[in-house]
N, C-alpha and C positions, 0 to 999 in steps of 0.2 A: 538434456531433455528440452524439447520445445514447449512453448506455452500451451499448445494444444494437448500435448501429452500430460503436462502438469494439470491442466484443466480437467482432463478425463479422469485422472487419478483422484483429484479433489472431489469431483462429483461422486465417484465410487465411495470414497471415505465418508462423505456427507450422507449418502444413502444408508450407510451402515452405522452412522452416528459415531464413527471411530475417531474420537478426539486425539488419541495418541498418533494415529496415522496422519491426521491433518497437521498436527504440530511437527511431526517428523518431516513432512513435505516442506513446511515453512523453514525449518532449520536447514534442510538439505539445499534448498534453492534460494533462500534469502528473501528479504522483504520486497525488493523491487520485482523479482520474477513472480513471486506469489501474488502481489497486487496486480501485476499485468495480466496474470491468468484470470483474476477475478473481474477485471475491467469490463469485459463484454457481457457479464451476467446481469440479471435484473437486481434491483435494489433488495428485493425480498430474498433472493438467493445469497447475495453478499451478506446480508444481515444474518442469515442462517449460519454461514461460515463464521462470521465474527462472534456470534453468540457462543460458539464452541471453543473459543480461545480465551486464555486468561486475560484479565483487563488490561494489563500493561502491553501485552502482545497485540491485543485487539486495537489499541490506540496506535501502535506503531504501524500496523497494516493499514489502518484508516488513513494515516498521514501519507502513505505512499500510493493511495488510490488516486486516479485522475479527479480533477475538480468536479466534473459532471457526475461522477459516482457519489461524491460527497454531498452534492446538492440533492441528488435523488434520495439518498439515505436521510438527509435532514427533512426533505419533503414528506417522507414516510414517518416522520416523528422521532427519528433516532438521532442521537448525538454521540460523539466519541467520548470515551471515559475521560475523566479529569485526572489522568495520571501523566507524569512527565514523559516525554518522548524517550529519554534514555533509561527508563526504568524497566525495559524489557528484560526477561530472564536471560541469564548467561547462556551463550551459545547461539543466540539469534543475532545475526549480523545487522547492524544498524547503519550501514553505509547510506549516505544521502542519495536520494533518487536523482538521476541525471536531470530530470525536469525541474528540480528545485535549486539549480545553480544559477543565480541571477547574474553573476559575473561573466560566466561563459556564454550565457544565452542572450546577452545584450547585443543589439545591432552594432556593427563595427563602428558606425559613426558616433555612437554613444561612448565608445572606449577612448576615442581620441580627444585630447584636450582642445577646447574651443579657443581660437585666437581672439583675444580681446582687442578692440580698437584702441589706438593710443590716445 
């Protein structure tokens, strides 16, 4: 399922306030795809989705949102829950987001050792 489809089904579940459907979509697609589907939404719409999730899951989704979304949510007066990242309920995959891999995303020049002068 593409992010557009996931986004469509998320909006339908939110309109019905169907928390079980929202949680099922999260479990089926994982944190990364779920956060990517939320990324183009407004801070208010994202906050609405997050409010329907359990605290540990809410934090895990928040951590996978792009930084711009996090800033917009903080500007709206929201903060992530103070639960640890790995405290999400069983069944929710907590694979790290590809954008959070500093080793892989460093420029090639930063990976090579720098020759020191004698």
